[in-house]
C-alpha positions in Angstrom: 23.5 -0.9 100.8 24.3 2.8 101.2 23.3 5.0 104.1 23.1 8.6 104.9 26.5 10.1 105.6 27.8 11.1 109.0 25.2 9.1 111.0 26.7 6.5 113.2 25.0 3.1 113.2 23.8 1.8 116.5 22.3 -1.6 117.4 20.7 -0.5 120.7 17.7 1.2 119.2 14.3 -0.4 119.5 13.7 -2.8 116.6 10.1 -1.8 116.3 10.8 1.9 116.4 13.6 1.6 113.8 11.3 -0.4 111.6 8.5 2.1 112.0 10.8 4.9 111.1 12.1 3.1 108.0 8.5 2.5 106.9 7.6 6.2 106.9 10.9 7.4 105.5 10.1 9.0 102.1 13.6 9.4 100.6 15.7 6.6 99.3 18.8 7.5 101.3 16.9 7.8 104.6 15.0 4.6 104.1 18.1 2.6 103.2 20.0 4.2 106.2 17.2 3.2 108.6 17.1 -0.4 107.2 20.8 -0.6 107.6 20.4 0.3 111.3 17.7 -2.3 111.5 19.9 -4.9 109.9 22.7 -4.2 112.3 20.4 -4.6 115.3 19.0 -7.9 113.9 22.5 -9.3 113.1 24.0 -8.3 116.4 21.0 -9.4 118.4 21.3 -6.3 120.5 18.1 -4.6 119.4 16.1 -3.7 122.4 12.3 -3.8 122.7 10.7 -1.7 125.5 7.6 -4.0 125.4 5.4 -1.1 124.5 3.1 -1.6 121.5 3.3 0.9 118.7 -0.4 0.6 118.1 0.6 -0.1 114.5 -2.7 -1.7 113.5 -4.7 1.2 114.9 -3.8 3.6 112.2 -3.9 3.6 108.4 -0.5 2.6 107.1 0.5 3.5 103.5 3.9 3.3 101.8 6.0 6.4 101.7 7.3 7.4 98.2 10.2 9.6 97.1 9.0 13.1 96.1 8.3 13.2 92.3 7.3 9.6 91.8 4.2 9.5 89.6 1.7 6.8 90.6 -0.5 5.8 87.7 -3.1 3.2 86.7 -1.6 -0.1 85.4 -3.1 0.7 82.0 -1.0 3.8 81.8 2.2 1.9 82.4 2.1 0.1 79.0 4.4 -2.5 77.6 8.2 -2.4 78.1 10.2 -3.1 74.9 13.3 -4.7 75.9 14.8 -4.0 72.5 15.4 -0.4 73.6 17.4 0.9 76.5 14.5 2.9 77.8 12.3 -0.3 77.7 14.9 -2.1 79.8 15.3 0.7 82.2 11.5 0.9 82.6 11.3 -2.8 83.4 14.1 -2.6 86.0 12.4 0.5 87.4 9.2 -1.5 87.7 10.9 -4.2 89.6 12.6 -1.7 91.9 9.1 -0.4 92.6 8.0 -3.9 93.5 11.0 -4.2 95.9 10.2 -0.8 97.4 6.7 -2.1 98.2 8.1 -5.3 99.5 10.1 -3.4 102.1 6.8 -1.9 103.4 4.9 -5.2 103.2 7.5 -7.0 105.3 7.7 -4.2 107.9 3.8 -4.0 108.0 3.5 -7.7 108.6 6.1 -7.7 111.3 4.5 -4.8 113.3 0.9 -5.4 112.5 0.1 -8.9 113.7 1.1 -8.8 117.4 -0.7 -12.1 118.1 2.1 -13.9 116.3 5.3 -15.0 118.1 8.3 -12.8 118.2 10.0 -15.0 115.7 7.4 -13.9 113.2 8.4 -10.3 113.6 12.1 -11.0 113.4 11.6 -13.1 110.3 9.7 -10.4 108.4 12.0 -7.6 109.6 14.8 -9.8 108.1 12.9 -10.0 104.9 12.6 -6.2 104.8 16.3 -5.9 105.1 16.8 -8.3 102.1 14.1 -6.5 100.0 16.0 -3.2 100.7 19.1 -4.9 99.4 17.3 -5.9 96.2 15.9 -2.3 95.8 19.3 -0.8 96.3 21.0 -3.2 93.8 18.4 -2.4 91.2 18.5 1.3 91.8 22.3 1.4 91.5 22.0 -0.6 88.3 19.6 1.9 86.9 22.0 4.7 87.8 25.2 3.1 86.5 23.8 1.6 83.3 20.8 3.8 82.3 21.6 7.1 84.1 18.1 7.1 85.8 17.0 6.5 89.3 13.9 5.2 91.1 11.2 7.9 90.7 12.2 8.8 87.1 9.4 6.8 85.5 5.7 6.5 86.4 4.9 3.4 88.6 1.9 1.2 89.4 -0.5 2.8 91.8 -2.2 -0.3 93.0 0.6 -2.2 94.7 -0.8 -1.7 98.2 -4.3 -2.9 97.6 -3.8 -6.4 98.9 -2.2 -5.2 102.0 -5.2 -3.1 102.8 -7.6 -6.0 102.0 -5.7 -8.3 104.4 -4.7 -5.9 107.2 -7.1 -7.5 109.8 -6.2 -11.2 109.1 -2.7 -12.6 109.3 -3.9 -15.9 107.7 -5.1 -14.0 104.6 -2.0 -11.8 104.5 0.4 -14.8 104.6 -1.7 -16.6 102.0 -2.2 -13.9 99.5 0.9 -11.7 99.7 3.8 -14.2 99.9 1.9 -17.2 98.5 0.1 -15.4 95.6 1.7 -12.1 94.7 5.3 -12.9 95.5 4.9 -16.5 94.3 3.9 -15.0 90.9 7.2 -13.1 91.0 8.9 -16.5 91.1 7.0 -17.4 87.8 7.7 -14.3 85.8 11.3 -13.6 86.7 12.9 -16.4 84.7 11.5 -15.0 81.5 12.6 -11.4 82.4 16.1 -12.7 83.0 16.2 -14.3 79.6 14.8 -11.1 78.0 17.5 -9.0 79.6 20.2 -11.4 78.5 18.9 -11.5 74.9 18.8 -7.7 74.7 22.2 -6.9 76.1 21.9 -6.4 79.9 23.6 -9.4 81.5 24.3 -7.3 84.7 20.5 -6.6 85.0 19.8 -10.3 84.5 22.3 -11.2 87.2 20.4 -8.9 89.6 17.2 -10.6 88.9 18.7 -14.0 89.2 19.9 -13.1 92.7 16.5 -11.7 93.6 14.8 -14.8 92.3 17.0 -17.0 94.5 16.3 -15.0 97.7 12.6 -14.6 97.0 12.1 -18.3 97.1 12.9 -18.1 100.8 10.6 -15.2 101.3 7.7 -17.2 99.8 8.8 -20.2 102.0 8.5 -18.0 105.1 5.0 -17.1 103.9 4.1 -20.7 103.6 5.6 -21.5 107.1 3.7 -18.7 108.9 0.5 -19.3 106.9 0.4 -22.9 108.0 1.3 -21.9 111.5 -1.5 -19.4 111.7 -3.9 -21.9 110.2 -3.0 -24.4 112.9 -3.7 -21.9 115.6 -7.2 -21.5 114.2 -7.9 -25.1 113.5 -7.9 -24.5 109.7 -6.9 -26.9 107.0 -4.1 -24.9 105.2 -4.6 -26.4 101.8 -8.5 -26.1 101.7 -8.4 -22.7 103.3 -5.9 -21.4 100.7 -8.3 -22.0 97.9 -11.2 -20.6 99.9 -9.2 -17.4 100.3 -8.5 -17.3 96.5 -12.2 -17.3 95.9 -13.1 -14.9 98.7 -10.6 -12.3 97.6 -11.3 -12.8 93.9 -7.6 -13.2 93.1 -7.3 -12.8 89.3 -5.9 -15.6 87.2 -2.7 -15.2 85.4 -1.6 -16.4 82.0 2.0 -17.1 83.1 3.3 -20.7 83.6 4.1 -21.7 87.1 7.8 -22.0 88.1 7.2 -25.5 89.6 10.7 -26.0 91.0 10.7 -22.6 92.7 7.3 -23.1 94.2 8.2 -26.5 95.5 11.2 -25.1 97.2 8.9 -22.3 98.6 6.8 -24.9 100.3 3.9 -25.4 97.9 2.6 -29.0 98.2 1.9 -31.1 95.2 -1.8 -31.1 95.9 -1.7 -27.2 95.9 0.2 -27.1 92.7 -2.2 -29.6 91.0 -5.2 -27.7 92.2 -3.8 -24.3 91.0 -3.3 -25.9 87.6 -6.8 -27.4 87.5 -8.4 -24.1 88.5 -6.5 -22.4 85.7 -4.8 -20.1 88.3 -1.6 -20.8 86.4 -0.6 -22.9 83.4 2.0 -25.2 84.9 5.1 -26.6 83.2 7.1 -29.6 84.5 10.1 -27.5 85.6 11.4 -24.0 85.9 12.7 -23.6 82.4 11.4 -20.8 80.2 11.6 -20.4 76.4 11.1 -16.6 76.6 8.6 -16.4 73.7 5.1 -16.8 75.1 5.0 -13.4 76.8 7.1 -11.5 74.5 6.1 -9.6 71.4 8.1 -8.0 68.6 11.2 -6.2 69.8 11.0 -7.8 73.1 7.7 -6.1 74.2 6.6 -7.7 77.5 2.9 -8.6 77.3 2.6 -8.8 81.1 3.1 -6.0 83.6 5.5 -7.4 86.2 4.7 -4.7 88.6 1.0 -5.4 88.4 -0.6 -6.7 91.5 -2.3 -9.4 89.5 1.0 -10.8 88.3 3.6 -10.5 91.0 5.4 -8.6 93.8 8.5 -10.3 92.7 9.8 -9.6 95.2 10.4 -10.0 95.9 
């Protein structure tokens, strides 16, 4: 991870203030620098907290974007043909956009839900650091292999919608962001890895493989804290999860579930069975992908990986 030059890192700054500053930073360099400060404070366990609330939930919070990034309707994004260098660059740019949002989602969760234990805040600030690492890795790959950077292509404008819908309810946030949007990233990423490998970008495929591995833990954290919050309210986690899917009208997806990754991320077998029965996903017995069902001629991807209905990858 890079940082702004000539700025000394310090671990003594308030974790919450540093996280807040990182959230609102609207340039890549400044955001990554502030996330690096946050990482140092978390790692050294020297970050201070003055006990004063930021009043984070009292104001509208929206992601900050680099100047020049065009946000468009998902329909305007179109298919990404991996048989062309531009198509591969557009795909990786779309995933970088997902990771950019994942930084904001993790910080927002950490600062918004003050009723949760401090461990909750620390966990999600740690996720923000890892998401920033994913973003930085993808942006560097774009620069080195495709001579473009984040912001050079249009990007999905609806990535923050679910954050707005769940901003008052930590149970819903944990259920529908990590356990729906990010879990769908676990499902679609293996096929994107195969697509990049087939079309001559093994380095990009390696980036996605690393992201996939780390995103399993992020979804697992969502599962852990979802169940914790359900317990506090006396809710049945499995039954309530499906109630939330109906309440928030989460769209169905045509992508097969990555069963192994979801199991590692804490999904129970009854949950996986019910998702399959509801047609929420078409499940397969393992995490293997043949790489054909969602690809058209010349490697055109028939799903939009940066679409809120499909994934946050993240992530």
